[in-house]
C-alpha positions as a Python dict, from the first residue, in 0.01 Angstrom:
ca = {
    (1, 'M'): (0, 0, 0),
    (2, 'S'): (139, -299, 191),
    (3, 'R'): (380, -545, 27),
    (4, 'D'): (403, -913, 111),
    (5, 'P'): (748, -969, 274),
    (6, 'R'): (755, -1334, 159),
    (7, 'S'): (715, -1225, -200),
    (8, 'F'): (998, -975, -159),
    (9, 'R'): (1224, -1244, -9),
    (10, 'R'): (1154, -1482, -298),
    (11, 'V'): (1238, -1214, -553),
    (12, 'R'): (1555, -1117, -367),
    (13, 'R'): (1667, -1482, -339),
    (14, 'S'): (1603, -1536, -709),
    (15, 'L'): (1808, -1228, -791),
    (16, 'L'): (2097, -1343, -574),
    (17, 'L'): (2097, -1690, -725),
    (18, 'G'): (2067, -1551, -1075),
    (19, 'L'): (2320, -1270, -1035),
    (20, 'P'): (2607, -1458, -1202),
    (21, 'L'): (2390, -1505, -1509),
    (22, 'L'): (2362, -1128, -1545),
    (23, 'F'): (2734, -1105, -1604),
    (24, 'A'): (2757, -1401, -1838),
    (25, 'P'): (2747, -1370, -2215),
    (26, 'A'): (2410, -1323, -2381),
    (27, 'R'): (2421, -1681, -2507),
    (28, 'L'): (2569, -1917, -2250),
    (29, 'L'): (2764, -2132, -2491),
    (30, 'A'): (3119, -2262, -2471),
    (31, 'D'): (3407, -2074, -2629),
    (32, 'E'): (3245, -1735, -2594),
    (33, 'D'): (3414, -1445, -2423),
    (34, 'V'): (3308, -1372, -2067),
    (35, 'A'): (3159, -1021, -2080),
    (36, 'V'): (3274, -916, -1731),
    (37, 'P'): (3607, -1044, -1594),
    (38, 'V'): (3555, -1324, -1342),
    (39, 'P'): (3738, -1149, -1053),
    (40, 'L'): (3509, -848, -1097),
    (41, 'Q'): (3204, -1079, -1109),
    (42, 'V'): (3315, -1226, -776),
    (43, 'E'): (3363, -882, -618),
    (44, 'L'): (3019, -770, -735),
    (45, 'L'): (2858, -1096, -625),
    (46, 'L'): (3001, -1065, -273),
    (47, 'K'): (2907, -699, -253),
    (48, 'V'): (2543, -768, -347),
    (49, 'A'): (2526, -1079, -128),
    (50, 'G'): (2640, -866, 166),
    (51, 'Y'): (2299, -699, 161),
    (52, 'D'): (2112, -1030, 192),
    (53, 'K'): (1947, -1022, 534),
    (54, 'Q'): (1878, -1397, 517),
    (55, 'L'): (2242, -1487, 456),
    (56, 'A'): (2298, -1564, 824),
    (57, 'T'): (2031, -1836, 809),
    (58, 'R'): (2208, -2008, 516),
    (59, 'A'): (2567, -1940, 624),
    (60, 'T'): (2634, -2000, 990),
    (61, 'S'): (3008, -2066, 1015),
    (62, 'H'): (3125, -2013, 655),
    (63, 'A'): (2976, -1851, 348),
    (64, 'R'): (2992, -2145, 107),
    (65, 'V'): (2985, -2055, -261),
    (66, 'L'): (2907, -2347, -491),
    (67, 'I'): (3066, -2304, -833),
    (68, 'L'): (2858, -2504, -1080),
    (69, 'V'): (3053, -2630, -1382),
    (70, 'K'): (2914, -2784, -1700),
    (71, 'A'): (3090, -3119, -1734),
    (72, 'G'): (3325, -3146, -2030),
    (73, 'N'): (3336, -2772, -2092),
    (74, 'P'): (3695, -2641, -2081),
    (75, 'Q'): (3587, -2275, -2064),
    (76, 'A'): (3363, -2352, -1765),
    (77, 'S'): (3655, -2525, -1590),
    (78, 'Q'): (3880, -2225, -1655),
    (79, 'V'): (3618, -1982, -1521),
    (80, 'A'): (3567, -2205, -1214),
    (81, 'Q'): (3940, -2202, -1137),
    (82, 'T'): (3954, -1825, -1176),
    (83, 'A'): (3647, -1782, -954),
    (84, 'K'): (3795, -2008, -685),
    (85, 'L'): (4116, -1805, -685),
    (86, 'A'): (3917, -1481, -665),
    (87, 'L'): (3714, -1617, -370),
    (88, 'Q'): (4020, -1732, -172),
    (89, 'G'): (4071, -1526, 144),
    (90, 'K'): (3749, -1328, 101),
    (91, 'T'): (3495, -1263, 372),
    (92, 'L'): (3125, -1196, 351),
    (93, 'N'): (2960, -1028, 649),
    (94, 'R'): (3252, -1142, 867),
    (95, 'L'): (3218, -1502, 748),
    (96, 'T'): (3503, -1672, 567),
    (97, 'V'): (3409, -1752, 207),
    (98, 'E'): (3455, -2119, 124),
    (99, 'P'): (3443, -2199, -248),
    (100, 'L'): (3316, -2543, -351),
    (101, 'E'): (3302, -2683, -704),
    (102, 'L'): (3046, -2922, -851),
    (103, 'S'): (3036, -3070, -1198),
    (104, 'F'): (2675, -3056, -1314),
    (105, 'N'): (2506, -3391, -1370),
    (106, 'D'): (2147, -3321, -1279),
    (107, 'A'): (1939, -3076, -1077),
    (108, 'T'): (1877, -3330, -801),
    (109, 'A'): (2251, -3358, -731),
    (110, 'V'): (2281, -2980, -718),
    (111, 'A'): (1989, -2950, -474),
    (112, 'Q'): (2133, -3227, -257),
    (113, 'T'): (2477, -3064, -249),
    (114, 'V'): (2329, -2725, -162),
    (115, 'K'): (2137, -2877, 126),
    (116, 'E'): (2410, -3109, 259),
    (117, 'K'): (2696, -2858, 235),
    (118, 'G'): (2497, -2557, 354),
    (119, 'V'): (2561, -2357, 37),
    (120, 'A'): (2476, -1988, 65),
    (121, 'I'): (2545, -1881, -296),
    (122, 'L'): (2539, -2066, -628),
    (123, 'Y'): (2769, -1940, -905),
    (124, 'A'): (2704, -2088, -1250),
    (125, 'T'): (2991, -2087, -1498),
    (126, 'P'): (2941, -2045, -1875),
    (127, 'G'): (2842, -2344, -2085),
    (128, 'F'): (2481, -2390, -1983),
    (129, 'S'): (2234, -2351, -2266),
    (130, 'L'): (1910, -2162, -2216),
    (131, 'E'): (1733, -2469, -2353),
    (132, 'R'): (1653, -2759, -2122),
    (133, 'N'): (1881, -3003, -2303),
    (134, 'W'): (2134, -3029, -2019),
}
């Protein structure tokens, strides 16, 4: 049986973008404990991303990791700072990892930043509700 390679790529991309959510608490609300320590999340994220065959098309000179922070959420800011420290000096498939931070305002701003900055990986910090009220 033949599988559609485009379908596989879409699933893989969705998994890579959603990977940080797998390590977040069951309910993504402020003031909850982070289930997996942030430095370990970063190590696992980079390890899995290393298998992404399309990474080279999104990351040409640097592997930019956009850390998305819920505005006004102190826990999210703390996690973002820890993630940035954990990403410092790391490489991904021989590319230097460059952490960027963005305070979430709306999805359009996120999409624009991803496109303009050439973001390869999006890391969402805690504080985002599963409901669409953000």
